[in-house]
C-alpha positions in Angstrom: 140.7 22.6 92.0 138.2 21.1 95.0 134.6 21.3 94.8 132.6 23.7 97.5 130.2 21.3 99.5 126.9 21.6 98.1 125.2 24.0 100.7 127.6 26.6 100.1 127.0 26.3 96.4 123.3 26.9 97.6 123.9 30.0 99.2 126.0 31.6 96.5 123.0 30.9 94.4 120.7 32.6 96.7 122.6 35.5 97.1 122.9 36.3 93.1 119.4 35.6 92.9 118.6 38.1 95.5 121.1 40.6 94.3 119.8 40.7 90.9 116.3 41.5 92.2 117.7 44.3 94.1 119.4 45.4 91.1 116.6 45.5 88.8 115.0 48.2 91.0 115.0 51.6 90.1 115.5 54.6 92.4 113.0 56.5 91.2 113.1 61.0 91.0 111.6 62.8 93.4 108.2 63.8 92.2 107.7 67.5 91.1 104.3 69.0 91.9 102.8 72.5 91.0 99.2 74.1 90.8 99.5 75.5 86.8 98.0 78.8 86.2 96.3 80.3 83.0 93.9 83.1 83.0 93.1 81.7 86.5 95.0 79.4 88.8 93.6 75.8 89.1 92.9 74.0 92.4 94.4 70.6 91.9 97.9 69.5 92.1 99.7 68.0 89.1 102.7 66.0 89.9 105.1 64.1 87.4 108.4 62.5 87.8 110.9 60.2 85.6 109.5 57.0 84.1 111.0 53.4 84.4 113.9 53.2 82.3 112.6 49.9 80.9 109.8 50.7 78.6 109.4 46.7 77.4 108.2 46.1 81.4 104.6 47.1 82.1 104.8 49.5 85.4 102.3 50.3 87.5 102.8 53.8 89.3 101.1 54.9 92.9 101.2 58.6 93.8 101.1 58.8 97.9 100.8 61.9 99.9 100.7 63.2 103.8 98.6 63.9 105.7 95.5 62.4 103.8 92.1 63.9 103.8 88.9 62.3 104.0 91.0 59.1 104.3 92.4 59.5 100.7 96.4 59.3 100.4 97.3 57.7 97.0 96.0 57.3 93.4 97.0 54.9 90.8 98.4 55.7 87.4 100.0 53.9 84.7 102.0 57.0 83.4 104.9 58.8 85.3 102.1 61.6 86.3 99.3 62.0 88.8 96.8 64.6 90.1 95.9 65.2 93.6 92.6 66.6 93.7 91.5 69.9 95.8 89.3 68.1 98.0 92.7 65.5 99.3 94.7 68.0 100.5 94.5 71.3 102.8 95.1 74.5 101.4 98.4 76.6 102.5 99.6 73.3 104.4 102.7 71.3 104.0 102.1 68.2 102.2 104.7 65.3 101.6 104.4 63.6 98.1 106.4 60.2 97.2 106.1 57.7 94.3 106.2 53.8 94.5 106.6 51.8 91.2 105.9 48.0 90.8 106.6 45.9 88.3 107.2 42.0 87.3 111.2 42.4 88.1 110.6 44.3 91.7 109.5 47.9 93.2 110.9 51.1 93.8 110.3 53.9 96.0 111.1 57.3 95.4 112.0 60.2 97.6 109.6 62.6 99.3 108.9 66.2 97.9 107.7 68.5 100.9 106.3 72.1 99.9 103.8 74.3 100.7 100.5 74.0 98.8 100.0 77.8 99.2 103.5 78.6 97.4 103.6 76.5 94.2 101.4 78.2 91.7 103.3 78.0 88.0 102.3 81.1 85.9 102.2 80.1 82.0 105.3 80.7 79.8 105.7 84.6 78.8 104.9 85.4 74.9 107.9 87.3 73.2 106.1 90.3 71.4 108.8 91.7 69.3 112.4 91.5 68.3 114.8 93.5 66.4 118.3 92.9 64.9 120.4 96.2 65.1 120.4 96.1 68.0 119.7 92.8 68.7 116.8 92.2 71.4 113.4 91.0 72.6 110.3 92.2 74.3 107.7 89.9 76.1 104.4 89.8 77.9 103.7 88.2 81.4 100.4 87.5 83.2 101.2 87.8 86.6 99.1 91.2 87.0 96.3 89.4 85.7 96.5 86.2 88.3 96.9 88.9 91.0 100.1 88.1 91.9 103.0 90.5 92.2 106.1 90.8 89.1 108.7 88.4 90.0 112.0 87.5 88.3 112.7 86.6 84.6 115.5 84.3 82.8 116.5 84.7 79.2 118.6 82.3 77.5 120.3 82.3 74.2 122.5 80.7 71.5 124.0 80.5 67.9 121.9 78.2 65.7 125.3 76.2 65.3 125.4 75.6 68.8 124.0 73.1 71.5 124.3 74.7 74.9 122.5 77.9 75.7 124.0 80.9 77.5 121.3 81.8 80.4 121.1 85.3 81.7 118.9 86.8 85.1 117.2 90.1 83.9 115.1 90.7 87.0 111.7 92.2 86.8 112.6 93.9 83.1 110.3 92.5 80.1 112.9 93.3 77.4 116.5 92.2 76.7 119.3 93.5 74.4 122.0 91.1 73.3 125.1 93.2 73.5 127.9 90.4 73.0 129.3 90.3 69.9 127.9 88.4 67.0 128.8 86.5 64.3 127.9 88.5 60.6 125.0 86.3 59.1 124.2 84.1 61.6 120.5 83.3 63.3 120.6 83.4 67.2 117.4 81.8 69.4 116.1 82.9 72.2 113.6 82.1 75.4 112.5 83.6 78.2 110.7 82.5 81.6 109.1 84.0 84.3 107.9 83.7 87.8 105.5 85.9 89.9 106.3 87.2 93.5 104.9 84.0 94.8 105.0 80.3 93.2 107.2 78.4 90.7 109.3 79.6 87.6 107.3 79.4 84.3 108.3 77.1 81.3 110.1 78.1 78.5 108.7 80.4 76.2 108.8 79.5 72.7 112.0 79.9 70.5 112.6 83.3 68.8 115.2 83.5 66.0 117.1 86.6 64.5 119.3 87.0 62.0 122.6 89.1 62.6 123.8 91.5 59.9 125.1 89.8 56.5 128.6 90.6 55.4 130.6 89.1 52.6 131.5 85.6 52.6 134.9 84.7 53.7 137.3 81.7 53.0 136.8 79.5 49.9 134.8 76.6 49.0 136.2 73.1 49.5 135.8 72.1 46.0 136.5 68.5 44.5 135.6 66.7 41.3 134.3 63.1 40.6 135.7 61.5 37.5 135.5 58.1 35.6 136.8 57.4 32.0 134.2 56.0 29.4 135.5 55.1 25.9 138.8 56.8 26.5 137.2 60.1 27.3 137.5 62.1 30.8 133.8 62.8 32.3 133.8 65.1 35.7 131.6 66.9 38.1 132.3 69.2 39.9 131.6 68.9 43.9 131.8 71.3 47.0 131.2 71.5 50.4 128.8 74.1 52.0 130.3 76.9 53.9 130.0 77.1 57.5 127.5 79.6 58.7 130.6 81.6 60.2 132.1 81.7 56.5 128.6 82.7 54.9 128.0 85.1 56.9 124.5 85.2 55.4 122.5 83.3 53.7 124.1 82.0 50.3 121.9 82.8 47.3 123.7 80.7 44.7 126.8 79.7 42.9 129.1 80.8 40.3 131.2 78.6 38.1 133.8 79.3 35.3 135.0 76.3 33.3 136.5 76.6 29.5 135.0 80.2 29.4 131.5 79.1 30.2 129.7 81.1 33.0 126.9 79.0 35.0 125.4 80.9 37.5 122.9 79.0 39.9 120.3 79.9 42.3 119.9 78.0 45.3 116.1 79.0 45.4 115.5 78.0 42.1 118.4 75.2 41.5 117.2 73.2 38.6 118.7 70.1 37.2 121.9 71.7 37.3 122.1 72.0 40.7 122.1 69.1 43.4 122.5 69.4 47.0 122.0 67.7 50.4 122.9 68.7 54.2 126.3 69.3 53.7 127.4 69.3 50.2 126.4 70.3 46.0 127.5 69.2 43.1 126.9 70.8 39.2 125.1 68.3 37.3 127.3 69.1 34.4 130.0 67.3 32.6 133.1 69.9 32.9 136.4 69.8 31.1 140.1 71.4 32.4 140.2 73.6 35.1 137.2 75.2 36.7 136.8 78.1 39.4 133.7 78.7 41.7 132.5 81.4 44.1 129.3 81.3 46.8 127.7 84.7 47.1 125.4 86.1 49.8 123.4 89.6 49.4 126.2 91.4 50.4 129.1 89.6 48.0 130.9 86.9 46.9 133.3 84.3 48.5 137.2 84.4 47.1 137.3 81.9 44.2 138.2 78.1 44.6 140.3 76.5 41.9 140.4 73.1 40.9 142.3 71.4 37.9 140.5 68.1 36.5 143.5 65.3 36.0 144.3 63.7 33.3 143.1 59.3 33.8 145.4 58.3 36.8 148.2 55.7 36.3 149.8 55.5 39.7 148.4 53.2 42.3 150.5 51.8 45.3 147.7 49.9 47.2 150.9 49.2 49.8 150.2 52.5 51.2 146.9 52.5 51.9 144.8 50.6 54.4 141.2 50.7 55.8 138.6 49.6 58.3 135.0 49.5 57.3 131.4 48.7 58.6 128.0 49.8 57.8 128.2 53.4 60.0 132.0 53.9 59.5 135.0 53.9 57.5 138.7 54.5 58.8 141.7 55.3 56.4 145.1 55.3 57.1 147.9 55.4 54.7 152.0 55.7 54.6 153.1 59.2 53.1 154.5 58.8 49.8 158.2 58.9 49.6 158.6 61.6 46.8 156.1 63.7 49.1 157.8 63.5 52.2 161.0 64.1 50.7 160.2 67.8 49.6 158.4 70.6 51.2 155.6 71.8 49.2 153.0 71.9 51.6 150.4 69.9 49.5 147.6 68.5 51.8 145.7 65.1 51.4 142.4 63.8 50.1 140.8 60.7 51.0 137.7 60.2 48.9 135.1 57.0 48.4 133.4 56.4 45.7 130.5 53.7 45.4 131.1 51.8 42.3 128.2 51.8 39.7 126.6 55.2 41.0 126.5 58.1 38.6 128.8 60.7 38.6 128.1 62.9 42.0 126.4 60.0 44.1 127.3 57.9 46.5 130.4 60.1 46.9 132.3 62.1 49.6 135.9 63.5 50.2 137.9 65.0 53.6 140.8 66.8 53.7 143.8 66.3 55.7 147.1 68.3 55.9 150.5 66.9 55.1 151.1 65.6 58.3 147.9 64.1 59.0 148.1 60.1 58.2 144.6 59.0 59.0 140.9 59.8 58.5 137.5 58.7 59.4 134.1 59.2 57.5 130.8 58.6 59.2 128.4 57.3 56.9 125.8 54.8 56.2 127.5 52.4 54.0 125.6 49.7 52.1 126.5 46.2 52.5 127.9 43.9 50.0 128.4 47.0 47.9 132.0 47.9 47.0 133.6 51.6 47.5 136.5 52.6 45.8 138.8 54.4 48.3 141.4 56.7 46.8 144.3 58.9 48.3 145.2 62.1 46.6 147.9 65.0 47.0 146.5 68.5 46.2 148.6 71.4 45.8 147.4 75.1 46.5 147.1 75.9 43.1 144.6 72.7 42.5 146.5 70.2 40.8 146.2 66.9 42.3 147.7 63.5 41.8 146.4 59.9 42.9 148.6 57.8 45.0 146.5 54.8 45.8 143.6 53.5 45.2 141.8 50.4 46.5 138.4 48.5 46.9 136.7 48.2 50.3 133.2 46.7 51.3 131.6 46.9 54.8 130.6 43.1 54.5 130.5 40.5 52.1 128.5 37.4 51.0 128.9 34.5 48.5 128.7 36.4 44.6 126.4 35.6 41.9 126.3 33.3 39.0 128.9 34.4 36.1 127.2 36.5 33.3 128.1 34.5 30.4 130.0 31.0 30.0 130.7 29.0 26.3 133.1 27.2 24.4 134.7 28.4 22.2 137.2 26.0 20.4 136.9 22.5 20.7 140.0 20.0 19.9 140.3 16.2 20.1 142.1 16.5 23.7 141.6 20.0 24.8 138.8 22.7 24.3 139.1 26.7 25.1 136.7 28.1 27.7 135.5 31.6 28.0 133.6 33.6 30.5 132.5 37.2 31.0 133.6 38.3 34.9 131.1 39.4 37.5 130.8 43.4 37.1 132.6 44.9 39.9 129.2 46.5 41.2 127.6 43.1 41.6 130.0 41.0 43.2 129.1 41.0 46.8 132.5 40.8 47.8 136.2 40.9 46.4 136.3 37.8 44.0 139.5 36.0 45.2 139.6 33.4 42.0 137.0 31.3 39.4 136.5 27.9 39.9 136.6 25.5 36.8 135.7 21.9 36.8 133.7 19.0 35.6 135.6 17.3 33.1 136.5 14.3 35.6 135.0 14.0 39.4 138.5 15.5 41.0 139.9 18.0 38.3 138.9 21.5 39.6 141.1 24.5 38.3 141.3 27.9 40.2 141.5 30.8 38.2 142.8 34.1 39.3 140.5 36.8 38.8 142.6 39.6 38.0 142.4 41.6 36.3 138.7 41.9 37.2 137.1 44.0 34.3 138.3 41.7 31.3 136.6 38.8 29.7 138.9 35.2 30.7 139.7 32.5 28.9 141.0 29.3 30.0 142.1 25.9 28.0 141.0 22.8 29.7 143.4 20.0 28.7 143.5 16.0 29.0 140.6 15.3 27.6 139.6 12.2 25.7 138.5 12.3 21.4 135.1 12.2 20.5 133.5 12.1 24.2 130.8 14.5 25.4 131.5 16.8 28.9 129.8 19.3 31.1 131.9 21.6 32.9 130.9 24.3 35.2 132.3 27.6 36.6 131.7 29.6 39.7 133.2 32.3 41.6 134.7 32.7 45.2 134.4 35.1 47.7 135.9 34.8 51.4 131.8 34.2 52.2 132.2 31.1 49.6 131.6 29.8 46.3 128.3 31.3 44.0 126.1 29.1 42.1 127.7 27.0 39.0 127.2 28.0 35.4 127.7 24.7 32.8 128.5 24.4 29.3 128.6 21.1 27.4 130.3 20.2 24.4 131.8 16.9 22.9 135.3 16.4 21.5 136.3 16.0 18.4 137.6 12.3 16.8 141.2 11.8 15.7 140.1 11.3 11.9 138.8 14.9 12.3 142.0 16.4 13.7 143.9 14.7 11.0 141.9 16.2 8.4 142.1 19.8 10.1 145.7 19.4 10.6 146.1 18.4 6.7 143.7 21.4 5.6 145.8 23.8 7.7 149.1 22.7 6.2 147.8 22.9 2.9 146.7 26.5 3.1 150.1 27.1 5.2 152.0 25.8 2.0 149.7 27.7 -0.5 150.2 31.0 1.6 154.1 30.4 1.4 154.1 29.7 -2.2 152.3 33.0 -3.2 154.4 35.1 -0.5 157.4 33.6 -1.9 156.5 34.6 -5.8 155.6 37.8 -4.5 158.7 38.3 -2.9 161.1 36.8 -6.1 158.9 39.7 -8.3 160.1 42.5 -5.7 163.4 41.1 -6.2 163.7 41.7 -9.6 161.7 45.1 -9.3 158.6 43.4 -11.1 155.1 45.4 -11.0 152.3 43.4 -9.4 149.9 44.2 -12.3 151.5 41.4 -14.5 150.6 37.6 -13.5 152.6 36.4 -10.4 155.7 34.2 -10.9 156.2 34.8 -14.9 158.9 36.4 -16.7 158.5 40.0 -16.9 159.1 39.8 -20.6 156.1 37.9 -21.1 153.1 39.9 -21.8 149.7 39.4 -20.3 147.6 37.6 -22.7 144.3 39.3 -21.7 145.5 41.9 -24.2 145.2 39.5 -27.0 142.4 40.1 -29.6 141.9 36.2 -30.0 141.1 36.0 -26.4 138.6 38.8 -26.8 136.8 37.5 -29.7 136.9 34.1 -27.8 135.2 35.9 -25.2 132.6 37.2 -27.2 131.7 34.0 -29.1 131.3 32.6 -25.2 128.7 35.3 -24.4 126.9 35.0 -27.9 124.3 32.1 -27.4 123.4 31.7 -30.7 127.0 30.7 -31.8 126.7 27.9 -29.5 123.3 27.0 -30.4 124.3 26.7 -34.0 127.7 25.0 -33.3 128.2 21.4 -35.2 129.4 20.0 -31.7 125.5 20.6 -30.8 124.2 19.5 -34.0 121.6 16.6 -33.2 123.3 14.1 -35.6 126.4 15.7 -37.1 128.3 14.4 -39.7 131.9 13.6 -39.0 134.8 14.4 -41.6 137.7 12.5 -41.8 141.0 14.3 -40.7 144.1 13.5 -42.3 147.3 14.1 -40.1 150.7 15.0 -42.1 153.6 15.3 -40.1 155.8 18.2 -41.6 159.5 17.5 -42.0 161.5 19.7 -39.9 163.5 22.2 -41.3 167.0 22.1 -41.3 169.1 24.7 -39.4 170.8 26.4 -42.4 167.5 26.7 -44.4 166.2 28.8 -41.8 169.3 30.8 -41.2 169.7 32.1 -44.9 170.4 35.9 -44.1 168.4 37.8 -46.6 169.8 41.2 -47.3 166.7 43.0 -49.3 164.1 43.9 -46.4 161.5 44.6 -48.6 161.7 41.4 -50.4 161.4 39.8 -47.0 158.1 42.2 -46.3 156.7 41.1 -50.1 157.0 37.6 -49.0 155.3 37.8 -46.0 152.5 39.1 -47.1 152.2 36.4 -49.9 152.2 33.8 -47.4 149.6 35.7 -45.0 147.3 36.1 -48.5 147.9 32.4 -49.4 147.0 31.3 -46.1 143.6 33.6 -46.6 142.9 31.6 -49.6 143.1 28.4 -48.0 141.0 29.1 -44.9 138.1 30.2 -47.6 138.6 26.9 -49.2 138.2 25.0 -46.1 135.2 27.3 -45.2 133.7 26.3 -48.7 134.4 22.6 -48.3 132.7 22.6 -44.7 129.4 24.2 -46.2 129.2 21.3 -48.8 129.3 19.1 -45.4 126.0 20.2 -44.2 122.9 18.5 -44.7 119.7 19.9 -46.5 118.0 20.0 -43.2 120.4 22.3 -41.6 120.8 24.8 -44.0 119.4 27.7 -41.9 121.8 26.8 -38.9 124.8 26.3 -41.2 124.2 29.4 -43.0 124.0 31.6 -39.8 127.7 29.6 -38.8 128.7 30.6 -42.3 128.2 34.2 -41.2 130.0 33.9 -38.3 133.0 32.5 -39.7 133.0 35.4 -42.2 132.9 37.5 -39.3 136.0 35.4 -37.6 137.8 35.9 -41.2 137.6 39.6 -41.5 138.6 39.8 -37.6 141.5 37.8 -38.6 142.6 40.2 -41.3 143.8 42.1 -38.4 145.6 39.2 -37.0 149.2 40.9 -37.7 148.6 44.1 -36.4 148.3 45.0 -32.7 149.1 42.5 -29.9 149.9 40.3 -32.4 152.2 41.9 -34.5 153.9 43.6 -31.1 154.4 40.7 -29.3 154.4 37.4 -31.6 158.0 35.8 -32.8 158.9 36.1 -36.3 160.0 33.1 -38.3 163.7 33.9 -37.8 163.1 34.2 -33.9 161.5 30.4 -34.1 164.3 29.4 -36.0 167.0 30.7 -33.6 168.4 33.2 -36.0 
């Protein structure tokens, strides 16, 4: 493409610049002028006009008029209004007025306004003196007679408080108005009046008078919903509802009645206390409720129809694929695909779409909208906080009040980098690997959707991306490929679409190979011991033994703890005097020579002689026991002679102890030993 000649480019530049200056000019409105009247009419003319739209630019206004008087034809002002004093215009003459504005970007001139200076008197606004509800009418006064002006005509305008546009009615010269059109019960209507005298201009509108129509019983039912959370496997819910529109309330709502699990709550809107919390559009009952609830709204005439709601069990269905959204700080658009099992049956269920700011208490940061079953989208208009998560959920609700969740997603109106991980540490150290543990960032503080966690630092290029799912559970990661006996410092950081957050680091030293071998041997030894014990238990259980007897011993072998010998030995151990006086503890004990004599084994036949006389066997056995006792006493006397003269006192105590021992031995053949010890015949194998 060929370039335009330089002179063409200069022409285009000047034309464009000139258009910008012209385009910057603003066509001022025609000035509106009048002579204000109160108790009397003033002499000066007051004019006003629309201001320059760009308030950032300083603008100078000049009010001009023709014909001039006393060589005065204009007045300068910095405001979009001006005054022409009486000496500068002729009475009852035609006057032409216009305005010129000048500012740094250009200038502007208004059209001319031409009027008769004797016909621009403006009376004050009427004063509404009284009003009635049935019939709905108003009365007012006018000051035309006081101004010595004839009565002109009046206009009345009215609207319901829920409407924006006024309805105007010309009532002529009357000073009252009766509203005969149908009205909604319990709705407030607003009225204003303006009048003109026989000559001059119409006055300004009067102040607004409000009249409340006759109240009636509310119609319809409340739009009721719930905000729930699960804490320690327990479901907690609060009840929320939208305020009735004035067309349904048909009067001032005085309070609400709630029935839940047989408990009645009657809350007044005049004195709500802590139980009832309301904003401009909705309320919630600040009480944790269970199962189902029923609620009414009432005014001075009666109550609305009851609204039912069943609190659900913890939701388990979450098909995220059917729900999509677009969110910014001012608006949330939600779209969804109808669940297959709902579209397949004609239930007439409605949809409820709700959002909840994560981390807010029950009933706060929460709203919902209802859509009939044919709808697939909804828009929330609200102020959404940046970098804060909102949980958006889709429910289907039956006419009986039962609900079912189908999908739930996390939405952000804006995302930024995440904060640091709250906790990061090493929980297990080996020679070639370590186990890392970290606590994920709480959902309410993530500043966006955490895509994954990055772990690195072991080697310069060794960075691991670990999934952030599930978001609410503590995480672990095994870092491998390390060297034994080395110091390391590893770090972790979270990553969102806006980028990674700050690092959190942990230091550790890997174990040496020798420590690892010792640890393995200890583990193997413990495992072997546990295996042996378990095997013994299994063998005993297989043989039908009880666990009261020692492990791995034959069930016919008695428990030695029942033996009198062990019990006496335990008493000796606990008795410190015996140990102090024991020959082993003497400073210079005399040692006797012990001669060991080998007994010849008895022959098999000598031990196997059969005895047919049982009494004779018992007598021989008693004689043998008595002989043994005599031998023991003889040995005790021999031993007492071995004690030196210096240890007489200690020896005497020892002799007393041995007498106690021998006396206890007299019962040796009774009890445990008599029952369990083998007889000589059993020892000889007979």
